[in-house]
VOKOL-11528 format. One record per residue (C-alpha): x, y, z. Coordinates in nm, 4 decimals. Layout:
N
<<X; Y; Z>>
...
This chain:
287
<<7.5847; -4.2757; 21.7840>>
<<7.6289; -4.3106; 21.4191>>
<<7.2966; -4.5212; 21.4025>>
<<7.1135; -4.2474; 21.5916>>
<<7.2653; -3.9749; 21.3509>>
<<7.1368; -4.1774; 21.0301>>
<<6.8186; -4.2222; 21.1740>>
<<6.7561; -3.8529; 21.2411>>
<<6.8572; -3.7654; 20.8966>>
<<6.6489; -4.0295; 20.7449>>
<<6.3477; -3.8802; 20.9589>>
<<6.4231; -3.5269; 20.8288>>
<<6.4503; -3.6370; 20.4838>>
<<6.1015; -3.7961; 20.4938>>
<<5.9840; -3.4774; 20.6469>>
<<6.1247; -3.2862; 20.3546>>
<<5.9500; -3.5077; 20.0916>>
<<5.6122; -3.4685; 20.2616>>
<<5.6681; -3.0963; 20.2399>>
<<5.7451; -3.1146; 19.8915>>
<<5.4678; -3.3572; 19.8068>>
<<5.2151; -3.1153; 19.9904>>
<<5.1245; -2.8635; 19.6970>>
<<5.1290; -3.1579; 19.4529>>
<<4.8452; -3.3033; 19.6357>>
<<4.6790; -2.9591; 19.6757>>
<<4.7179; -2.9287; 19.2938>>
<<4.5376; -3.2662; 19.2592>>
<<4.2780; -3.1889; 19.4891>>
<<4.2249; -2.8700; 19.2985>>
<<4.1985; -3.0465; 18.9467>>
<<3.9955; -3.3098; 19.0960>>
<<3.7215; -3.0457; 19.2065>>
<<3.7462; -2.8723; 18.8837>>
<<3.6989; -3.2141; 18.6968>>
<<3.3647; -3.2703; 18.9463>>
<<3.2282; -2.9246; 18.8523>>
<<3.2647; -2.9745; 18.4721>>
<<3.1172; -3.3354; 18.4998>>
<<2.8296; -3.1789; 18.7156>>
<<2.7661; -2.9197; 18.4587>>
<<2.7736; -3.1369; 18.1621>>
<<2.5369; -3.3784; 18.3343>>
<<2.2774; -3.1054; 18.4054>>
<<2.2938; -2.9843; 18.0455>>
<<2.2672; -3.3329; 17.9209>>
<<1.9658; -3.3894; 18.1343>>
<<1.7995; -3.1025; 18.0252>>
<<1.8399; -3.2051; 17.6407>>
<<1.7291; -3.5543; 17.7272>>
<<1.4055; -3.4099; 17.8971>>
<<1.3347; -3.1741; 17.5785>>
<<1.4034; -3.4779; 17.3283>>
<<1.1647; -3.6998; 17.5228>>
<<0.8937; -3.4249; 17.5442>>
<<0.9308; -3.3924; 17.1588>>
<<0.9106; -3.7488; 17.0755>>
<<0.5958; -3.7992; 17.2997>>
<<0.4170; -3.5068; 17.1365>>
<<0.5312; -3.6162; 16.7813>>
<<0.4183; -3.9975; 16.8657>>
<<0.0982; -3.8450; 17.0128>>
<<0.1542; -4.0067; 17.3189>>
<<0.0493; -3.6723; 17.4888>>
<<-0.2045; -3.4212; 17.3421>>
<<0.0096; -3.1623; 17.1906>>
<<-0.2760; -2.9090; 17.1964>>
<<-0.2345; -2.8847; 17.5935>>
<<0.1232; -3.0022; 17.6213>>
<<0.2470; -2.8101; 17.3167>>
<<0.6143; -2.9661; 17.2005>>
<<0.9574; -2.7794; 17.2247>>
<<0.9749; -2.7187; 16.8834>>
<<0.6463; -2.5198; 16.8635>>
<<0.7586; -2.3368; 17.1587>>
<<1.0491; -2.2452; 17.0434>>
<<0.8704; -2.1252; 16.6992>>
<<0.6439; -1.9250; 16.9400>>
<<0.9167; -1.7666; 17.1421>>
<<1.0964; -1.6465; 16.8192>>
<<0.7854; -1.4665; 16.7108>>
<<0.7017; -1.3364; 17.0695>>
<<1.0301; -1.1907; 17.0955>>
<<1.0827; -1.0501; 16.7313>>
<<0.7234; -0.9172; 16.6866>>
<<0.5653; -0.9559; 17.0219>>
<<0.6633; -0.7752; 17.3755>>
<<0.8387; -1.0830; 17.5289>>
<<1.1471; -0.8657; 17.5456>>
<<0.9761; -0.5753; 17.7393>>
<<0.7832; -0.8150; 17.9597>>
<<1.1057; -1.0137; 18.0434>>
<<1.2685; -0.6910; 18.1279>>
<<0.9568; -0.5642; 18.3499>>
<<0.9424; -0.9013; 18.5346>>
<<1.3247; -0.9364; 18.5918>>
<<1.3477; -0.5656; 18.7224>>
<<1.0848; -0.5958; 18.9733>>
<<1.2124; -0.9259; 19.0858>>
<<1.5443; -0.8230; 19.1536>>
<<1.4583; -0.4479; 19.2910>>
<<1.2249; -0.6297; 19.5506>>
<<1.4642; -0.8942; 19.6209>>
<<1.7549; -0.6425; 19.6989>>
<<1.5377; -0.4149; 19.8845>>
<<1.3634; -0.6892; 20.1031>>
<<1.7054; -0.8577; 20.1621>>
<<1.8629; -0.5084; 20.2791>>
<<1.5781; -0.4104; 20.5189>>
<<1.5372; -0.7659; 20.6570>>
<<1.9044; -0.7775; 20.7385>>
<<1.8749; -0.4312; 20.8990>>
<<1.5593; -0.5323; 21.1058>>
<<1.7315; -0.8863; 21.2158>>
<<2.0557; -0.7097; 21.2974>>
<<1.8552; -0.4513; 21.4975>>
<<1.7670; -0.7122; 21.7565>>
<<2.1402; -0.7284; 21.8746>>
<<2.1096; -0.3771; 22.0325>>
<<1.8353; -0.4393; 22.2826>>
<<1.7398; -0.7950; 22.4402>>
<<1.4157; -0.6331; 22.5652>>
<<1.3236; -0.4979; 22.2188>>
<<1.4055; -0.8242; 22.0481>>
<<1.1820; -1.0159; 22.3015>>
<<0.8766; -0.7762; 22.2308>>
<<0.9361; -0.7674; 21.8717>>
<<1.0240; -1.1750; 21.7905>>
<<0.6544; -1.2900; 21.8212>>
<<0.5301; -1.0230; 21.5916>>
<<0.8090; -1.1248; 21.3460>>
<<0.6853; -1.5049; 21.3604>>
<<0.3209; -1.4067; 21.3405>>
<<0.3570; -1.2020; 20.9990>>
<<0.5870; -1.4846; 20.8674>>
<<0.2873; -1.6975; 20.9233>>
<<0.0499; -1.4848; 20.7144>>
<<0.0390; -1.5867; 20.3465>>
<<0.1899; -1.2810; 20.1786>>
<<0.0627; -1.3556; 19.8242>>
<<-0.2993; -1.3087; 19.9915>>
<<-0.2150; -0.9414; 20.0443>>
<<-0.1512; -0.8947; 19.6643>>
<<-0.4762; -0.7766; 19.5935>>
<<-0.4547; -0.5008; 19.8840>>
<<-0.1052; -0.4144; 19.7612>>
<<-0.2372; -0.3522; 19.4102>>
<<-0.5037; -0.1380; 19.5324>>
<<-0.2661; 0.0646; 19.7414>>
<<0.0181; 0.0920; 19.5068>>
<<-0.1706; 0.0513; 19.1530>>
<<-0.1214; -0.1674; 18.8828>>
<<0.2241; -0.0408; 18.7960>>
<<0.5789; -0.1338; 18.8620>>
<<0.5934; -0.0422; 19.2351>>
<<0.3146; -0.3132; 19.3255>>
<<0.5225; -0.5672; 19.1857>>
<<0.8246; -0.4395; 19.3675>>
<<0.6518; -0.4168; 19.6959>>
<<0.5168; -0.7673; 19.6962>>
<<0.8549; -0.9087; 19.6223>>
<<0.9772; -0.7141; 19.8886>>
<<0.7158; -0.8421; 20.1335>>
<<0.7998; -1.1936; 20.0299>>
<<1.1855; -1.1658; 20.1296>>
<<1.2059; -0.9135; 20.4108>>
<<1.0740; -1.1465; 20.6819>>
<<1.2849; -1.4492; 20.5552>>
<<1.5917; -1.2400; 20.5763>>
<<1.5275; -1.0730; 20.9243>>
<<1.4749; -1.4054; 21.0781>>
<<1.7885; -1.5434; 20.9288>>
<<1.9921; -1.2505; 21.0605>>
<<1.8154; -1.2772; 21.3956>>
<<1.9276; -1.6240; 21.4078>>
<<2.2813; -1.5244; 21.3065>>
<<2.2605; -1.2315; 21.6099>>
<<2.1664; -1.5327; 21.8658>>
<<2.4635; -1.7513; 21.7411>>
<<2.7201; -1.4661; 21.8556>>
<<2.9265; -1.6051; 22.1451>>
<<2.8088; -1.4237; 22.4692>>
<<3.1501; -1.4927; 22.6451>>
<<3.3484; -1.3093; 22.3566>>
<<3.1065; -1.0345; 22.3921>>
<<3.1581; -0.9850; 22.7643>>
<<3.5328; -1.0214; 22.6999>>
<<3.5579; -0.7495; 22.4542>>
<<3.3537; -0.5019; 22.6749>>
<<3.5668; -0.5753; 22.9686>>
<<3.8395; -0.4882; 22.7504>>
<<3.6923; -0.1421; 22.6740>>
<<3.5459; -0.2297; 22.3380>>
<<3.2547; 0.0043; 22.2380>>
<<2.9221; -0.1276; 22.1345>>
<<2.9088; -0.0029; 21.7856>>
<<3.2727; -0.1703; 21.7406>>
<<3.1436; -0.5131; 21.8572>>
<<2.8449; -0.4776; 21.6234>>
<<3.0651; -0.4169; 21.3141>>
<<3.3475; -0.6527; 21.4057>>
<<3.1818; -0.9435; 21.5747>>
<<2.7915; -0.9386; 21.5115>>
<<2.7829; -0.8481; 21.1496>>
<<3.0663; -1.1246; 21.0380>>
<<2.8665; -1.3664; 21.2718>>
<<2.5498; -1.2915; 21.1203>>
<<2.6561; -1.2744; 20.7644>>
<<2.6366; -1.6564; 20.6894>>
<<2.3148; -1.6823; 20.8215>>
<<2.1845; -1.3599; 20.5802>>
<<2.3745; -1.5343; 20.2802>>
<<2.2006; -1.8524; 20.3409>>
<<1.8399; -1.6937; 20.2881>>
<<1.9680; -1.5512; 19.9438>>
<<1.8729; -1.8432; 19.7126>>
<<1.5056; -1.8614; 19.9045>>
<<1.4500; -1.5163; 19.8762>>
<<1.5207; -1.5167; 19.4986>>
<<1.2531; -1.7530; 19.4196>>
<<1.0093; -1.6053; 19.6708>>
<<1.0683; -1.2694; 19.4987>>
<<0.9799; -1.4142; 19.1647>>
<<0.6853; -1.5680; 19.2752>>
<<0.5468; -1.2518; 19.4437>>
<<0.6292; -1.0605; 19.1082>>
<<0.4436; -1.3278; 18.9086>>
<<0.1273; -1.3153; 19.1549>>
<<0.1289; -0.9461; 19.1221>>
<<0.1232; -0.9695; 18.7483>>
<<-0.1462; -1.2237; 18.7432>>
<<-0.3845; -1.0045; 18.9605>>
<<-0.3230; -0.6735; 18.7435>>
<<-0.0666; -0.5462; 18.5197>>
<<0.0108; -0.3795; 18.2077>>
<<0.3500; -0.5818; 18.1507>>
<<0.5288; -0.8690; 18.2724>>
<<0.5685; -1.2283; 18.1863>>
<<0.2779; -1.3257; 18.4176>>
<<0.0285; -1.0782; 18.2560>>
<<0.1675; -1.2731; 17.9394>>
<<0.0709; -1.5912; 18.0576>>
<<-0.2801; -1.4558; 18.1835>>
<<-0.3548; -1.3286; 17.8889>>
<<-0.2448; -1.6284; 17.6498>>
<<-0.4528; -1.8586; 17.8710>>
<<-0.7759; -1.6301; 17.8243>>
<<-0.7236; -1.6430; 17.4343>>
<<-0.6538; -2.0259; 17.4652>>
<<-0.3049; -1.9677; 17.3117>>
<<-0.1475; -2.2663; 17.4848>>
<<0.1740; -2.2378; 17.3113>>
<<0.2311; -1.8898; 17.4280>>
<<0.1583; -2.0038; 17.7891>>
<<0.4221; -2.2696; 17.7608>>
<<0.6671; -2.0006; 17.6293>>
<<0.6107; -1.8035; 17.9242>>
<<0.6383; -2.1039; 18.1705>>
<<0.9547; -2.1947; 17.9905>>
<<1.1032; -1.8501; 18.0168>>
<<1.0076; -1.8242; 18.3772>>
<<1.2034; -2.1540; 18.4416>>
<<1.5152; -2.0176; 18.2643>>
<<1.4960; -1.6770; 18.4338>>
<<1.4551; -1.8577; 18.7818>>
<<1.7499; -2.0677; 18.7032>>
<<1.9889; -1.7510; 18.5962>>
<<1.8603; -1.5874; 18.9009>>
<<1.9570; -1.8678; 19.1243>>
<<2.2932; -1.8975; 18.9702>>
<<2.3411; -1.5168; 19.0569>>
<<2.2586; -1.5577; 19.4096>>
<<2.5214; -1.8473; 19.4310>>
<<2.7848; -1.6441; 19.2808>>
<<2.6952; -1.3455; 19.5021>>
<<2.6915; -1.5863; 19.7986>>
<<3.0347; -1.7188; 19.7213>>
<<3.1618; -1.3462; 19.6912>>
<<2.9856; -1.2154; 20.0381>>
<<3.1284; -1.5356; 20.1937>>
<<3.4849; -1.4849; 20.0603>>
<<3.4921; -1.1282; 20.1560>>
<<3.3452; -1.2004; 20.5071>>
<<3.6336; -1.4514; 20.5642>>
<<3.8941; -1.1946; 20.4448>>
<<3.7513; -0.9348; 20.6934>>
<<3.7590; -1.1987; 20.9615>>
């Protein structure tokens, strides 16, 4: 009897030790995750630095033709002049603004379109082939038409960025709608739930991860649409600056535009990653 009681006490002590050790294990995992993120960021920065150093050395040793490929130091000097004496700041704001507005509008209207398919199975079946067909059309080929319709100003760039993103988001939202558990819907209807309640409480949370997953693709598509619109006809923008620099054979300024666009795309991608985390966290809290 005493042996049994001692064994029970021993097992309880082991369980207590496991419970006490659990927070320590969680803290260790969090520290490891933070360390991994820190190492990843440092690695990314080092690779970028090594790339530019290697580029500079190749140009200095004349392994590559610096007239066509330029060099990081010359690009930096040209960028400083373009920022201080030229129109690079206003061009950067113009391109960023058109991209972000088109991205937000395309994502919003695409999500509305994709979510609307849940309301009617008949409507979804009719509209789905047209959605797929429009997605197959190279939207950039429509850029000249959009410039004619909306002019060479800011609005045509926004519309082109919107068109690049709206269908991608609609397809993602539609996929999210189709992933909703049909048995759950039937059960909720049988319990007296209204259709708009199910839409708000079940359909949107189920489709949200699908919509959010399209954000990183959309921001790149929106930027590409804006740049193509600026190439075709524009008074401002990084795309117009690159086109103009190419026409006057200012290769260094072309590379400034390319590098600025690369940095802009990385920053926008980082912004969408942050937005994705916030939206998914908020979605989990609501669930």
